[in-house]
N, C-alpha and C positions, 0 to 999 in steps of 0.2 A: 505493499500500499505506500511504502514511503515512497516507490519509486513512479507513481499515479502523482501523488500529492506533490511530489519535488520538480515535476517533468510541468505538472497545472503552476507551479510558482515563477518558474523560468519563464513560462511561455508567456503568461500574463504579466509580468514584470518587462518584459519588451516587448507587449502590448500588441503580440501575433493571435492571441487565442481569442478565434469567433465560438461561442456555443448559440448560433442560429438554428439549429434543432438539425437535423439526418436527411432533409430532402435534396443534399446534393448526391448523396451516396445510391438514390433509387431506393424501391419499394422494399428491397429485400432486408435491410435494419431500420426504416426509417419509421418503422412503428414500434420499434422497443421501448421499453421503459422499466419497470421497477416494481413489482406491486402492482399495485393501482397508480403508480407516478410516471409521469409522463413527459416529455418536453413539450415546452410552449406552453404547459399546463398553468392556470393562473393561480396566483399567489393565494385569494381567498380557499381557493381547492386546495391548495398543498396544507395550508393553515386548518381545515377541515378532516383534511386526513392524518396531520403530524401534531398538530397540536402548537405552541408559539414555538420556534426556535429554541434553541438555550443563549444562541448571542449571533447576531448578524452584525455583519462586517460594514467597515465602509460603503458608499456608492464611490464607484473607481472608473473612471474614462478609460474606455480600450483607444487610444489614439487609433490604433488599423481601423478600428470600427466606427468609431465615433458614438459608439453605441456605452451605456454604464451597464456598469455589473459589482453584483453585493452579494454575498458568501452568507449562507444561513446553515446554520451546523447546529445538527441533531445525533452529540456522542450518544446518547444513551440507546439510540434507533441506529447507530452506526452510519449515517447519512451525513453527508457533506450537500449544499445545492447551491448550483450556483443560479441567481435571480437576477434578471436582465431588462434594461428596459432602453425606449428610444432619449430617456431625458432622466437627470439629475431628479431622484425621488419620485418618477414617474411609475406609475403601474408595473407591476414586475411579473412576468414570467419564467419557470424553468427554462434556464441557458444545459445544462449539464448536472447530470446526478454520481455522485462519487459513495459507494459505498465501501465498508469495513470491518473486521470482523464479526463487530454486534450486528450487523444487518441479518436480518432474516428471511427478507425479502427474496423475491428468485424474478429473474429475466423472464419477458414473454413467452421462450423457449424453453423453462424451466430450471436455468441454471443460478445457482445460490453461489456465496461463499461456501467454500468446503466440496463442491461440486469436484471432481476428478478432470482432469487434463482432457481424458478419453473423454468423458461428457461433453466439455466445451465441444473439441473438434467434432461428436455427432449431431451436436445441436447446431452448430454453425460453419462444420468444413465448407459448405457452398460458401460462403463469404469470407472463407479467412483471408487474408491479408497477407502472404509470406513476406513481402516485403517489409513491410512494419513492423512486422513480429519480430519476438525473440526468441529462438525454441527453449522452451521450458522456462522460462521468462513472464514473456507476456502474447499476448492471442490477440490481436486484430480482429475483429469482424468489421468489415467495411472499409475504414480509412478514420487516419489520426485525423480527418477533415470533416468526421460522420461518421458515426460508427460506433462500437461499444469494444473494451477494451480490458480482458482479461487478465490479472495479475497473480503468479503461480509463486508459492513457496511449498517444496517438498512434493509438489506435482497437485496438490489442489488449488484453486479457488482463492487466495487471498485480500482480493480486493477486484472490484467493479467500475467502470468506469463509463458512463452512456452519455455523448454528447461529443463536441467537434474540439479535440484536442492541439489542434494549430490549424491555420489559414495560409 
């Protein structure tokens, strides 16, 4: 999970993360979510599902896109959401979903924290991006520009990222 968080922080600091959904990679992973969470979901719907986040970060301007992004942390649920809007303080929607070991939710294809690497390959093999993946470490379904990224430890899913990790 540290790898995914570090990747996102590095990309965010350079203003190259675009969390505008998965439409660019086609329908194979465009409808992915985690439990009832989905990209582009309105903030009010997130609050109904998860309650108030333990913390909300500052609105940060993404220089590359002109969009504003804010981190919402739900550590007890093992979730961190990047929420975004077109203007500072504006109405927010889900731009990315990150799950860690405490998360019990599954993707639309039934993969969750603790699933085996073989289960991930079985569920997402048709959209496997070999160029952007690292065998035994990360499995990218779709693309880092919009997709699902699974991080492995000892052959099991230790982290899940849904969204765009790069632009």
